mmCIF file as Biopython writes it, N, C-alpha, C and O atoms, coordinates in Angstrom:
data_model
#
loop_
_atom_site.group_PDB
_atom_site.id
_atom_site.type_symbol
_atom_site.label_atom_id
_atom_site.label_alt_id
_atom_site.label_comp_id
_atom_site.label_asym_id
_atom_site.label_entity_id
_atom_site.label_seq_id
_atom_site.pdbx_PDB_ins_code
_atom_site.Cartn_x
_atom_site.Cartn_y
_atom_site.Cartn_z
_atom_site.occupancy
_atom_site.B_iso_or_equiv
_atom_site.auth_seq_id
_atom_site.auth_asym_id
_atom_site.pdbx_PDB_model_num
ATOM 1   N N  . MET A ? 1  ? 91.525  68.204  113.021 1.0 0.0 1  A 1 
ATOM 2   C CA . MET A ? 1  ? 92.909  68.558  112.816 1.0 0.0 1  A 1 
ATOM 3   C C  . MET A ? 1  ? 93.007  70.056  112.534 1.0 0.0 1  A 1 
ATOM 4   O O  . MET A ? 1  ? 92.252  70.593  111.724 1.0 0.0 1  A 1 
ATOM 5   N N  . HIS A ? 2  ? 93.931  70.716  113.203 1.0 0.0 2  A 1 
ATOM 6   C CA . HIS A ? 2  ? 94.144  72.135  113.016 1.0 0.0 2  A 1 
ATOM 7   C C  . HIS A ? 2  ? 95.384  72.338  112.155 1.0 0.0 2  A 1 
ATOM 8   O O  . HIS A ? 2  ? 96.337  71.564  112.255 1.0 0.0 2  A 1 
ATOM 9   N N  . ILE A ? 3  ? 95.385  73.350  111.326 1.0 0.0 3  A 1 
ATOM 10  C CA . ILE A ? 3  ? 96.482  73.573  110.387 1.0 0.0 3  A 1 
ATOM 11  C C  . ILE A ? 3  ? 97.812  73.794  111.108 1.0 0.0 3  A 1 
ATOM 12  O O  . ILE A ? 3  ? 98.864  73.421  110.589 1.0 0.0 3  A 1 
ATOM 13  N N  . GLU A ? 4  ? 97.777  74.389  112.283 1.0 0.0 4  A 1 
ATOM 14  C CA . GLU A ? 4  ? 99.009  74.688  113.010 1.0 0.0 4  A 1 
ATOM 15  C C  . GLU A ? 4  ? 99.454  73.536  113.907 1.0 0.0 4  A 1 
ATOM 16  O O  . GLU A ? 4  ? 100.304 73.720  114.779 1.0 0.0 4  A 1 
ATOM 17  N N  . ASP A ? 5  ? 98.892  72.365  113.701 1.0 0.0 5  A 1 
ATOM 18  C CA . ASP A ? 5  ? 99.274  71.180  114.469 1.0 0.0 5  A 1 
ATOM 19  C C  . ASP A ? 5  ? 100.720 70.820  114.135 1.0 0.0 5  A 1 
ATOM 20  O O  . ASP A ? 5  ? 101.072 70.660  112.966 1.0 0.0 5  A 1 
ATOM 21  N N  . LYS A ? 6  ? 101.551 70.694  115.159 1.0 0.0 6  A 1 
ATOM 22  C CA . LYS A ? 6  ? 102.980 70.420  114.970 1.0 0.0 6  A 1 
ATOM 23  C C  . LYS A ? 6  ? 103.239 69.017  114.432 1.0 0.0 6  A 1 
ATOM 24  O O  . LYS A ? 6  ? 104.299 68.762  113.860 1.0 0.0 6  A 1 
ATOM 25  N N  . ASN A ? 7  ? 102.289 68.108  114.607 1.0 0.0 7  A 1 
ATOM 26  C CA . ASN A ? 7  ? 102.481 66.722  114.180 1.0 0.0 7  A 1 
ATOM 27  C C  . ASN A ? 7  ? 102.085 66.479  112.728 1.0 0.0 7  A 1 
ATOM 28  O O  . ASN A ? 7  ? 102.273 65.376  112.214 1.0 0.0 7  A 1 
ATOM 29  N N  . MET A ? 8  ? 101.540 67.489  112.063 1.0 0.0 8  A 1 
ATOM 30  C CA . MET A ? 8  ? 101.120 67.329  110.673 1.0 0.0 8  A 1 
ATOM 31  C C  . MET A ? 8  ? 102.318 67.439  109.740 1.0 0.0 8  A 1 
ATOM 32  O O  . MET A ? 8  ? 103.220 68.248  109.955 1.0 0.0 8  A 1 
ATOM 33  N N  . THR A ? 9  ? 102.309 66.615  108.708 1.0 0.0 9  A 1 
ATOM 34  C CA . THR A ? 9  ? 103.353 66.719  107.695 1.0 0.0 9  A 1 
ATOM 35  C C  . THR A ? 9  ? 103.010 67.879  106.765 1.0 0.0 9  A 1 
ATOM 36  O O  . THR A ? 9  ? 101.899 68.407  106.796 1.0 0.0 9  A 1 
ATOM 37  N N  . LYS A ? 10 ? 103.965 68.261  105.949 1.0 0.0 10 A 1 
ATOM 38  C CA . LYS A ? 10 ? 103.752 69.351  105.006 1.0 0.0 10 A 1 
ATOM 39  C C  . LYS A ? 10 ? 102.615 69.022  104.037 1.0 0.0 10 A 1 
ATOM 40  O O  . LYS A ? 10 ? 101.782 69.878  103.738 1.0 0.0 10 A 1 
ATOM 41  N N  . ASP A ? 11 ? 102.584 67.786  103.550 1.0 0.0 11 A 1 
ATOM 42  C CA . ASP A ? 11 ? 101.533 67.379  102.619 1.0 0.0 11 A 1 
ATOM 43  C C  . ASP A ? 11 ? 100.157 67.414  103.284 1.0 0.0 11 A 1 
ATOM 44  O O  . ASP A ? 11 ? 99.173  67.788  102.645 1.0 0.0 11 A 1 
ATOM 45  N N  . GLU A ? 12 ? 100.077 67.030  104.557 1.0 0.0 12 A 1 
ATOM 46  C CA . GLU A ? 12 ? 98.808  67.079  105.276 1.0 0.0 12 A 1 
ATOM 47  C C  . GLU A ? 12 ? 98.336  68.519  105.457 1.0 0.0 12 A 1 
ATOM 48  O O  . GLU A ? 12 ? 97.144  68.805  105.354 1.0 0.0 12 A 1 
ATOM 49  N N  . LYS A ? 13 ? 99.273  69.420  105.727 1.0 0.0 13 A 1 
ATOM 50  C CA . LYS A ? 13 ? 98.922  70.835  105.864 1.0 0.0 13 A 1 
ATOM 51  C C  . LYS A ? 13 ? 98.414  71.406  104.546 1.0 0.0 13 A 1 
ATOM 52  O O  . LYS A ? 13 ? 97.432  72.147  104.516 1.0 0.0 13 A 1 
ATOM 53  N N  . ILE A ? 14 ? 99.091  71.054  103.460 1.0 0.0 14 A 1 
ATOM 54  C CA . ILE A ? 14 ? 98.664  71.523  102.140 1.0 0.0 14 A 1 
ATOM 55  C C  . ILE A ? 14 ? 97.271  71.006  101.817 1.0 0.0 14 A 1 
ATOM 56  O O  . ILE A ? 14 ? 96.432  71.753  101.312 1.0 0.0 14 A 1 
ATOM 57  N N  . THR A ? 15 ? 97.022  69.743  102.102 1.0 0.0 15 A 1 
ATOM 58  C CA . THR A ? 15 ? 95.705  69.157  101.861 1.0 0.0 15 A 1 
ATOM 59  C C  . THR A ? 15 ? 94.633  69.851  102.689 1.0 0.0 15 A 1 
ATOM 60  O O  . THR A ? 15 ? 93.539  70.119  102.192 1.0 0.0 15 A 1 
ATOM 61  N N  . ALA A ? 16 ? 94.943  70.145  103.959 1.0 0.0 16 A 1 
ATOM 62  C CA . ALA A ? 16 ? 93.983  70.820  104.835 1.0 0.0 16 A 1 
ATOM 63  C C  . ALA A ? 16 ? 93.683  72.230  104.345 1.0 0.0 16 A 1 
ATOM 64  O O  . ALA A ? 16 ? 92.531  72.661  104.366 1.0 0.0 16 A 1 
ATOM 65  N N  . ILE A ? 17 ? 94.705  72.947  103.907 1.0 0.0 17 A 1 
ATOM 66  C CA . ILE A ? 17 ? 94.513  74.307  103.396 1.0 0.0 17 A 1 
ATOM 67  C C  . ILE A ? 17 ? 93.707  74.276  102.104 1.0 0.0 17 A 1 
ATOM 68  O O  . ILE A ? 17 ? 92.823  75.110  101.910 1.0 0.0 17 A 1 
ATOM 69  N N  . ASP A ? 18 ? 93.996  73.331  101.222 1.0 0.0 18 A 1 
ATOM 70  C CA . ASP A ? 18 ? 93.229  73.198  99.982  1.0 0.0 18 A 1 
ATOM 71  C C  . ASP A ? 18 ? 91.760  72.917  100.278 1.0 0.0 18 A 1 
ATOM 72  O O  . ASP A ? 18 ? 90.877  73.460  99.613  1.0 0.0 18 A 1 
ATOM 73  N N  . ALA A ? 19 ? 91.496  72.074  101.269 1.0 0.0 19 A 1 
ATOM 74  C CA . ALA A ? 19 ? 90.114  71.745  101.626 1.0 0.0 19 A 1 
ATOM 75  C C  . ALA A ? 19 ? 89.379  72.983  102.131 1.0 0.0 19 A 1 
ATOM 76  O O  . ALA A ? 19 ? 88.209  73.191  101.809 1.0 0.0 19 A 1 
ATOM 77  N N  . ILE A ? 20 ? 90.065  73.799  102.918 1.0 0.0 20 A 1 
ATOM 78  C CA . ILE A ? 20 ? 89.441  75.033  103.409 1.0 0.0 20 A 1 
ATOM 79  C C  . ILE A ? 20 ? 89.186  75.994  102.260 1.0 0.0 20 A 1 
ATOM 80  O O  . ILE A ? 20 ? 88.120  76.605  102.188 1.0 0.0 20 A 1 
ATOM 81  N N  . ALA A ? 21 ? 90.155  76.135  101.360 1.0 0.0 21 A 1 
ATOM 82  C CA . ALA A ? 21 ? 90.026  77.078  100.248 1.0 0.0 21 A 1 
ATOM 83  C C  . ALA A ? 21 ? 88.933  76.672  99.276  1.0 0.0 21 A 1 
ATOM 84  O O  . ALA A ? 21 ? 88.285  77.532  98.679  1.0 0.0 21 A 1 
ATOM 85  N N  . GLU A ? 22 ? 88.721  75.369  99.110  1.0 0.0 22 A 1 
ATOM 86  C CA . GLU A ? 22 ? 87.737  74.881  98.146  1.0 0.0 22 A 1 
ATOM 87  C C  . GLU A ? 22 ? 86.366  74.635  98.767  1.0 0.0 22 A 1 
ATOM 88  O O  . GLU A ? 22 ? 85.447  74.184  98.084  1.0 0.0 22 A 1 
ATOM 89  N N  . ASP A ? 23 ? 86.226  74.925  100.049 1.0 0.0 23 A 1 
ATOM 90  C CA . ASP A ? 23 ? 84.953  74.729  100.747 1.0 0.0 23 A 1 
ATOM 91  C C  . ASP A ? 23 ? 83.899  75.652  100.131 1.0 0.0 23 A 1 
ATOM 92  O O  . ASP A ? 23 ? 84.127  76.859  100.048 1.0 0.0 23 A 1 
ATOM 93  N N  . PRO A ? 24 ? 82.761  75.124  99.700  1.0 0.0 24 A 1 
ATOM 94  C CA . PRO A ? 24 ? 81.736  75.957  99.061  1.0 0.0 24 A 1 
ATOM 95  C C  . PRO A ? 24 ? 81.135  77.006  100.003 1.0 0.0 24 A 1 
ATOM 96  O O  . PRO A ? 24 ? 80.537  77.978  99.543  1.0 0.0 24 A 1 
ATOM 97  N N  . SER A ? 25 ? 81.289  76.817  101.311 1.0 0.0 25 A 1 
ATOM 98  C CA . SER A ? 25 ? 80.724  77.808  102.233 1.0 0.0 25 A 1 
ATOM 99  C C  . SER A ? 25 ? 81.598  79.054  102.342 1.0 0.0 25 A 1 
ATOM 100 O O  . SER A ? 25 ? 81.169  80.060  102.907 1.0 0.0 25 A 1 
ATOM 101 N N  . VAL A ? 26 ? 82.822  79.000  101.807 1.0 0.0 26 A 1 
ATOM 102 C CA . VAL A ? 26 ? 83.706  80.166  101.813 1.0 0.0 26 A 1 
ATOM 103 C C  . VAL A ? 26 ? 83.360  81.012  100.596 1.0 0.0 26 A 1 
ATOM 104 O O  . VAL A ? 26 ? 83.602  80.619  99.455  1.0 0.0 26 A 1 
ATOM 105 N N  . THR A ? 27 ? 82.795  82.169  100.860 1.0 0.0 27 A 1 
ATOM 106 C CA . THR A ? 27 ? 82.388  83.074  99.788  1.0 0.0 27 A 1 
ATOM 107 C C  . THR A ? 27 ? 82.979  84.450  100.046 1.0 0.0 27 A 1 
ATOM 108 O O  . THR A ? 27 ? 83.578  84.696  101.093 1.0 0.0 27 A 1 
ATOM 109 N N  . LEU A ? 28 ? 82.806  85.331  99.093  1.0 0.0 28 A 1 
ATOM 110 C CA . LEU A ? 28 ? 83.274  86.702  99.244  1.0 0.0 28 A 1 
ATOM 111 C C  . LEU A ? 28 ? 82.589  87.384  100.422 1.0 0.0 28 A 1 
ATOM 112 O O  . LEU A ? 28 ? 83.189  88.211  101.109 1.0 0.0 28 A 1 
ATOM 113 N N  . GLU A ? 29 ? 81.339  87.032  100.644 1.0 0.0 29 A 1 
ATOM 114 C CA . GLU A ? 29 ? 80.589  87.618  101.756 1.0 0.0 29 A 1 
ATOM 115 C C  . GLU A ? 29 ? 81.158  87.210  103.108 1.0 0.0 29 A 1 
ATOM 116 O O  . GLU A ? 29 ? 81.015  87.944  104.085 1.0 0.0 29 A 1 
ATOM 117 N N  . SER A ? 30 ? 81.804  86.044  103.176 1.0 0.0 30 A 1 
ATOM 118 C CA . SER A ? 30 ? 82.374  85.611  104.452 1.0 0.0 30 A 1 
ATOM 119 C C  . SER A ? 30 ? 83.585  86.450  104.853 1.0 0.0 30 A 1 
ATOM 120 O O  . SER A ? 30 ? 84.045  86.365  105.992 1.0 0.0 30 A 1 
ATOM 121 N N  . PHE A ? 31 ? 84.106  87.257  103.931 1.0 0.0 31 A 1 
ATOM 122 C CA . PHE A ? 31 ? 85.222  88.157  104.218 1.0 0.0 31 A 1 
ATOM 123 C C  . PHE A ? 31 ? 84.783  89.610  104.292 1.0 0.0 31 A 1 
ATOM 124 O O  . PHE A ? 31 ? 85.621  90.509  104.365 1.0 0.0 31 A 1 
ATOM 125 N N  . ALA A ? 32 ? 83.476  89.850  104.273 1.0 0.0 32 A 1 
ATOM 126 C CA . ALA A ? 32 ? 82.946  91.214  104.252 1.0 0.0 32 A 1 
ATOM 127 C C  . ALA A ? 32 ? 83.313  91.996  105.505 1.0 0.0 32 A 1 
ATOM 128 O O  . ALA A ? 32 ? 83.381  93.225  105.462 1.0 0.0 32 A 1 
ATOM 129 N N  . HIS A ? 33 ? 83.550  91.313  106.617 1.0 0.0 33 A 1 
ATOM 130 C CA . HIS A ? 33 ? 83.873  92.006  107.861 1.0 0.0 33 A 1 
ATOM 131 C C  . HIS A ? 33 ? 85.292  92.573  107.874 1.0 0.0 33 A 1 
ATOM 132 O O  . HIS A ? 33 ? 85.624  93.368  108.753 1.0 0.0 33 A 1 
ATOM 133 N N  . LEU A ? 34 ? 86.128  92.183  106.923 1.0 0.0 34 A 1 
ATOM 134 C CA . LEU A ? 34 ? 87.510  92.645  106.882 1.0 0.0 34 A 1 
ATOM 135 C C  . LEU A ? 34 ? 87.600  94.009  106.211 1.0 0.0 34 A 1 
ATOM 136 O O  . LEU A ? 34 ? 86.924  94.260  105.213 1.0 0.0 34 A 1 
ATOM 137 N N  . ASP A ? 35 ? 88.422  94.875  106.750 1.0 0.0 35 A 1 
ATOM 138 C CA . ASP A ? 35 ? 88.635  96.207  106.193 1.0 0.0 35 A 1 
ATOM 139 C C  . ASP A ? 35 ? 89.789  96.134  105.194 1.0 0.0 35 A 1 
ATOM 140 O O  . ASP A ? 35 ? 90.945  95.976  105.589 1.0 0.0 35 A 1 
ATOM 141 N N  . ILE A ? 36 ? 89.482  96.247  103.918 1.0 0.0 36 A 1 
ATOM 142 C CA . ILE A ? 36 ? 90.485  96.102  102.873 1.0 0.0 36 A 1 
ATOM 143 C C  . ILE A ? 36 ? 91.566  97.167  102.988 1.0 0.0 36 A 1 
ATOM 144 O O  . ILE A ? 36 ? 92.734  96.891  102.714 1.0 0.0 36 A 1 
ATOM 145 N N  . ASN A ? 37 ? 91.198  98.378  103.388 1.0 0.0 37 A 1 
ATOM 146 C CA . ASN A ? 37 ? 92.193  99.440  103.526 1.0 0.0 37 A 1 
ATOM 147 C C  . ASN A ? 37 ? 93.174  99.136  104.649 1.0 0.0 37 A 1 
ATOM 148 O O  . ASN A ? 37 ? 94.361  99.443  104.537 1.0 0.0 37 A 1 
ATOM 149 N N  . LYS A ? 38 ? 92.692  98.540  105.720 1.0 0.0 38 A 1 
ATOM 150 C CA . LYS A ? 38 ? 93.565  98.171  106.830 1.0 0.0 38 A 1 
ATOM 151 C C  . LYS A ? 38 ? 94.553  97.082  106.399 1.0 0.0 38 A 1 
ATOM 152 O O  . LYS A ? 38 ? 95.727  97.109  106.765 1.0 0.0 38 A 1 
ATOM 153 N N  . ILE A ? 39 ? 94.056  96.136  105.622 1.0 0.0 39 A 1 
ATOM 154 C CA . ILE A ? 39 ? 94.918  95.058  105.123 1.0 0.0 39 A 1 
ATOM 155 C C  . ILE A ? 39 ? 95.968  95.615  104.169 1.0 0.0 39 A 1 
ATOM 156 O O  . ILE A ? 39 ? 97.141  95.255  104.266 1.0 0.0 39 A 1 
ATOM 157 N N  . LEU A ? 40 ? 95.562  96.487  103.250 1.0 0.0 40 A 1 
ATOM 158 C CA . LEU A ? 40 ? 96.509  97.074  102.304 1.0 0.0 40 A 1 
ATOM 159 C C  . LEU A ? 40 ? 97.551  97.933  103.010 1.0 0.0 40 A 1 
ATOM 160 O O  . LEU A ? 40 ? 98.718  97.945  102.620 1.0 0.0 40 A 1 
ATOM 161 N N  . ARG A ? 41 ? 97.133  98.644  104.039 1.0 0.0 41 A 1 
ATOM 162 C CA . ARG A ? 41 ? 98.062  99.466  104.809 1.0 0.0 41 A 1 
ATOM 163 C C  . ARG A ? 41 ? 99.113  98.582  105.495 1.0 0.0 41 A 1 
ATOM 164 O O  . ARG A ? 41 ? 100.295 98.924  105.532 1.0 0.0 41 A 1 
ATOM 165 N N  . LYS A ? 42 ? 98.670  97.455  106.031 1.0 0.0 42 A 1 
ATOM 166 C CA . LYS A ? 42 ? 99.593  96.526  106.688 1.0 0.0 42 A 1 
ATOM 167 C C  . LYS A ? 42 ? 100.576 95.941  105.667 1.0 0.0 42 A 1 
ATOM 168 O O  . LYS A ? 42 ? 101.765 95.797  105.954 1.0 0.0 42 A 1 
ATOM 169 N N  . ILE A ? 43 ? 100.076 95.608  104.488 1.0 0.0 43 A 1 
ATOM 170 C CA . ILE A ? 43 ? 100.951 95.094  103.432 1.0 0.0 43 A 1 
ATOM 171 C C  . ILE A ? 43 ? 101.955 96.164  103.033 1.0 0.0 43 A 1 
ATOM 172 O O  . ILE A ? 43 ? 103.146 95.884  102.892 1.0 0.0 43 A 1 
ATOM 173 N N  . ASP A ? 44 ? 101.475 97.396  102.851 1.0 0.0 44 A 1 
ATOM 174 C CA . ASP A ? 44 ? 102.361 98.502  102.471 1.0 0.0 44 A 1 
ATOM 175 C C  . ASP A ? 44 ? 103.437 98.728  103.525 1.0 0.0 44 A 1 
ATOM 176 O O  . ASP A ? 44 ? 104.602 98.939  103.186 1.0 0.0 44 A 1 
ATOM 177 N N  . MET A ? 45 ? 103.064 98.687  104.785 1.0 0.0 45 A 1 
ATOM 178 C CA . MET A ? 45 ? 104.015 98.955  105.859 1.0 0.0 45 A 1 
ATOM 179 C C  . MET A ? 45 ? 105.087 97.870  105.947 1.0 0.0 45 A 1 
ATOM 180 O O  . MET A ? 45 ? 106.181 98.128  106.450 1.0 0.0 45 A 1 
ATOM 181 N N  . ARG A ? 46 ? 104.793 96.678  105.471 1.0 0.0 46 A 1 
ATOM 182 C CA . ARG A ? 46 ? 105.768 95.592  105.537 1.0 0.0 46 A 1 
ATOM 183 C C  . ARG A ? 46 ? 106.553 95.418  104.246 1.0 0.0 46 A 1 
ATOM 184 O O  . ARG A ? 46 ? 107.739 95.091  104.287 1.0 0.0 46 A 1 
ATOM 185 N N  . LEU A ? 47 ? 105.913 95.630  103.102 1.0 0.0 47 A 1 
ATOM 186 C CA . LEU A ? 47 ? 106.585 95.375  101.832 1.0 0.0 47 A 1 
ATOM 187 C C  . LEU A ? 47 ? 107.369 96.567  101.295 1.0 0.0 47 A 1 
ATOM 188 O O  . LEU A ? 47 ? 108.464 96.394  100.761 1.0 0.0 47 A 1 
ATOM 189 N N  . VAL A ? 48 ? 106.830 97.758  101.426 1.0 0.0 48 A 1 
ATOM 190 C CA . VAL A ? 48 ? 107.471 98.927  100.825 1.0 0.0 48 A 1 
ATOM 191 C C  . VAL A ? 48 ? 108.888 99.145  101.368 1.0 0.0 48 A 1 
ATOM 192 O O  . VAL A ? 48 ? 109.799 99.373  100.572 1.0 0.0 48 A 1 
ATOM 193 N N  . PRO A ? 49 ? 109.114 99.086  102.684 1.0 0.0 49 A 1 
ATOM 194 C CA . PRO A ? 49 ? 110.502 99.263  103.142 1.0 0.0 49 A 1 
ATOM 195 C C  . PRO A ? 49 ? 111.450 98.196  102.591 1.0 0.0 49 A 1 
ATOM 196 O O  . PRO A ? 49 ? 112.581 98.507  102.217 1.0 0.0 49 A 1 
ATOM 197 N N  . MET A ? 50 ? 111.000 96.956  102.541 1.0 0.0 50 A 1 
ATOM 198 C CA . MET A ? 50 ? 111.848 95.884  102.036 1.0 0.0 50 A 1 
ATOM 199 C C  . MET A ? 50 ? 112.120 96.082  100.542 1.0 0.0 50 A 1 
ATOM 200 O O  . MET A ? 50 ? 113.252 95.904  100.090 1.0 0.0 50 A 1 
ATOM 201 N N  . LEU A ? 51 ? 111.109 96.443  99.788  1.0 0.0 51 A 1 
ATOM 202 C CA . LEU A ? 51 ? 111.303 96.659  98.357  1.0 0.0 51 A 1 
ATOM 203 C C  . LEU A ? 51 ? 112.202 97.867  98.100  1.0 0.0 51 A 1 
ATOM 204 O O  . LEU A ? 51 ? 112.990 97.868  97.154  1.0 0.0 51 A 1 
ATOM 205 N N  . THR A ? 52 ? 112.082 98.890  98.940  1.0 0.0 52 A 1 
ATOM 206 C CA . THR A ? 52 ? 112.938 100.066 98.810  1.0 0.0 52 A 1 
ATOM 207 C C  . THR A ? 52 ? 114.400 99.685  98.985  1.0 0.0 52 A 1 
ATOM 208 O O  . THR A ? 52 ? 115.258 100.123 98.219  1.0 0.0 52 A 1 
ATOM 209 N N  . VAL A ? 53 ? 114.679 98.876  99.983  1.0 0.0 53 A 1 
ATOM 210 C CA . VAL A ? 53 ? 116.052 98.424  100.226 1.0 0.0 53 A 1 
ATOM 211 C C  . VAL A ? 53 ? 116.547 97.586  99.056  1.0 0.0 53 A 1 
ATOM 212 O O  . VAL A ? 53 ? 117.685 97.751  98.616  1.0 0.0 53 A 1 
ATOM 213 N N  . LEU A ? 54 ? 115.711 96.693  98.548  1.0 0.0 54 A 1 
ATOM 214 C CA . LEU A ? 54 ? 116.131 95.858  97.424  1.0 0.0 54 A 1 
ATOM 215 C C  . LEU A ? 54 ? 116.438 96.681  96.178  1.0 0.0 54 A 1 
ATOM 216 O O  . LEU A ? 54 ? 117.435 96.440  95.498  1.0 0.0 54 A 1 
ATOM 217 N N  . VAL A ? 55 ? 115.580 97.648  95.882  1.0 0.0 55 A 1 
ATOM 218 C CA . VAL A ? 55 ? 115.796 98.497  94.701  1.0 0.0 55 A 1 
ATOM 219 C C  . VAL A ? 55 ? 117.050 99.342  94.891  1.0 0.0 55 A 1 
ATOM 220 O O  . VAL A ? 55 ? 117.845 99.497  93.964  1.0 0.0 55 A 1 
ATOM 221 N N  . ARG A ? 56 ? 117.229 99.896  96.107  1.0 0.0 56 A 1 
ATOM 222 C CA . ARG A ? 56 ? 118.419 100.699 96.383  1.0 0.0 56 A 1 
ATOM 223 C C  . ARG A ? 56 ? 119.686 99.866  96.210  1.0 0.0 56 A 1 
ATOM 224 O O  . ARG A ? 56 ? 120.661 100.324 95.613  1.0 0.0 56 A 1 
ATOM 225 N N  . ASP A ? 57 ? 119.667 98.652  96.730  1.0 0.0 57 A 1 
ATOM 226 C CA . ASP A ? 57 ? 120.837 97.784  96.603  1.0 0.0 57 A 1 
ATOM 227 C C  . ASP A ? 57 ? 121.113 97.428  95.148  1.0 0.0 57 A 1 
ATOM 228 O O  . ASP A ? 57 ? 122.267 97.384  94.723  1.0 0.0 57 A 1 
ATOM 229 N N  . GLN A ? 58 ? 120.066 97.179  94.396  1.0 0.0 58 A 1 
ATOM 230 C CA . GLN A ? 58 ? 120.223 96.851  92.982  1.0 0.0 58 A 1 
ATOM 231 C C  . GLN A ? 58 ? 120.795 98.054  92.234  1.0 0.0 58 A 1 
ATOM 232 O O  . GLN A ? 58 ? 121.690 97.909  91.401  1.0 0.0 58 A 1 
ATOM 233 N N  . PHE A ? 59 ? 120.270 99.239  92.538  1.0 0.0 59 A 1 
ATOM 234 C CA . PHE A ? 59 ? 120.740 100.458 91.889  1.0 0.0 59 A 1 
ATOM 235 C C  . PHE A ? 59 ? 122.195 100.739 92.270  1.0 0.0 59 A 1 
ATOM 236 O O  . PHE A ? 59 ? 122.981 101.178 91.430  1.0 0.0 59 A 1 
ATOM 237 N N  . SER A ? 60 ? 122.557 100.488 93.530  1.0 0.0 60 A 1 
ATOM 238 C CA . SER A ? 60 ? 123.937 100.677 93.984  1.0 0.0 60 A 1 
ATOM 239 C C  . SER A ? 60 ? 124.875 99.739  93.233  1.0 0.0 60 A 1 
ATOM 240 O O  . SER A ? 60 ? 125.990 100.124 92.880  1.0 0.0 60 A 1 
ATOM 241 N N  . GLY A ? 61 ? 124.431 98.526  92.991  1.0 0.0 61 A 1 
ATOM 242 C CA . GLY A ? 61 ? 125.238 97.566  92.246  1.0 0.0 61 A 1 
ATOM 243 C C  . GLY A ? 61 ? 125.473 98.017  90.820  1.0 0.0 61 A 1 
ATOM 244 O O  . GLY A ? 61 ? 126.558 97.824  90.272  1.0 0.0 61 A 1 
ATOM 245 N N  . ILE A ? 62 ? 124.459 98.616  90.218  1.0 0.0 62 A 1 
ATOM 246 C CA . ILE A ? 62 ? 124.595 99.118  88.844  1.0 0.0 62 A 1 
ATOM 247 C C  . ILE A ? 62 ? 125.580 100.275 88.816  1.0 0.0 62 A 1 
ATOM 248 O O  . ILE A ? 62 ? 126.429 100.352 87.927  1.0 0.0 62 A 1 
ATOM 249 N N  . LEU A ? 63 ? 125.470 101.176 89.789  1.0 0.0 63 A 1 
ATOM 250 C CA . LEU A ? 63 ? 126.379 102.310 89.841  1.0 0.0 63 A 1 
ATOM 251 C C  . LEU A ? 63 ? 127.814 101.857 90.068  1.0 0.0 63 A 1 
ATOM 252 O O  . LEU A ? 63 ? 128.737 102.398 89.460  1.0 0.0 63 A 1 
ATOM 253 N N  . CYS A ? 64 ? 128.012 100.875 90.933  1.0 0.0 64 A 1 
ATOM 254 C CA . CYS A ? 64 ? 129.360 100.364 91.196  1.0 0.0 64 A 1 
ATOM 255 C C  . CYS A ? 64 ? 129.945 99.732  89.931  1.0 0.0 64 A 1 
ATOM 256 O O  . CYS A ? 64 ? 131.130 99.902  89.645  1.0 0.0 64 A 1 
ATOM 257 N N  . ALA A ? 65 ? 129.133 99.016  89.186  1.0 0.0 65 A 1 
ATOM 258 C CA . ALA A ? 65 ? 129.598 98.382  87.951  1.0 0.0 65 A 1 
ATOM 259 C C  . ALA A ? 65 ? 129.985 99.445  86.925  1.0 0.0 65 A 1 
ATOM 260 O O  . ALA A ? 65 ? 130.969 99.285  86.203  1.0 0.0 65 A 1 
ATOM 261 N N  . GLU A ? 66 ? 129.209 100.530 86.860  1.0 0.0 66 A 1 
ATOM 262 C CA . GLU A ? 66 ? 129.536 101.607 85.924  1.0 0.0 66 A 1 
ATOM 263 C C  . GLU A ? 66 ? 130.838 102.306 86.330  1.0 0.0 66 A 1 
ATOM 264 O O  . GLU A ? 66 ? 131.635 102.683 85.471  1.0 0.0 66 A 1 
ATOM 265 N N  . ASP A ? 67 ? 131.050 102.478 87.628  1.0 0.0 67 A 1 
ATOM 266 C CA . ASP A ? 67 ? 132.285 103.093 88.108  1.0 0.0 67 A 1 
ATOM 267 C C  . ASP A ? 67 ? 133.494 102.233 87.764  1.0 0.0 67 A 1 
ATOM 268 O O  . ASP A ? 67 ? 134.541 102.754 87.382  1.0 0.0 67 A 1 
ATOM 269 N N  . GLU A ? 68 ? 133.354 100.925 87.898  1.0 0.0 68 A 1 
ATOM 270 C CA . GLU A ? 68 ? 134.455 100.009 87.578  1.0 0.0 68 A 1 
ATOM 271 C C  . GLU A ? 68 ? 134.771 100.062 86.083  1.0 0.0 68 A 1 
ATOM 272 O O  . GLU A ? 68 ? 135.938 100.008 85.696  1.0 0.0 68 A 1 
ATOM 273 N N  . ASP A ? 69 ? 133.739 100.169 85.238  1.0 0.0 69 A 1 
ATOM 274 C CA . ASP A ? 69 ? 133.953 100.263 83.796  1.0 0.0 69 A 1 
ATOM 275 C C  . ASP A ? 69 ? 134.624 101.571 83.434  1.0 0.0 69 A 1 
ATOM 276 O O  . ASP A ? 69 ? 135.424 101.610 82.498  1.0 0.0 69 A 1 
ATOM 277 N N  . ALA A ? 70 ? 134.321 102.642 84.149  1.0 0.0 70 A 1 
ATOM 278 C CA . ALA A ? 70 ? 134.909 103.955 83.859  1.0 0.0 70 A 1 
ATOM 279 C C  . ALA A ? 70 ? 136.381 103.992 84.221  1.0 0.0 70 A 1 
ATOM 280 O O  . ALA A ? 70 ? 137.147 104.733 83.605  1.0 0.0 70 A 1 
ATOM 281 N N  . ASP A ? 71 ? 136.797 103.204 85.212  1.0 0.0 71 A 1 
ATOM 282 C CA . ASP A ? 71 ? 138.185 103.200 85.653  1.0 0.0 71 A 1 
ATOM 283 C C  . ASP A ? 71 ? 139.098 102.459 84.680  1.0 0.0 71 A 1 
ATOM 284 O O  . ASP A ? 71 ? 140.316 102.628 84.738  1.0 0.0 71 A 1 
ATOM 285 N N  . VAL A ? 72 ? 138.546 101.657 83.803  1.0 0.0 72 A 1 
ATOM 286 C CA . VAL A ? 72 ? 139.351 100.814 82.911  1.0 0.0 72 A 1 
ATOM 287 C C  . VAL A ? 72 ? 139.933 101.614 81.809  1.0 0.0 72 A 1 
ATOM 288 O O  . VAL A ? 72 ? 140.641 101.072 80.960  1.0 0.0 72 A 1 
#
């Protein structure tokens, strides 16, 4: 059974993923071929713009609330 099988239920997918994660043959050395800097760069390129927009929107909301209080 493959995790991306369309016929699997959500619980079956969770069970399959747990089995892979808890497999004793999965060690830190099995991920040694991955470039951590490349992974972090990809995360940064996807998360930072989204977080910037969220913070900007939150800050804009605070400023708008302060403006409304000043008008009263």
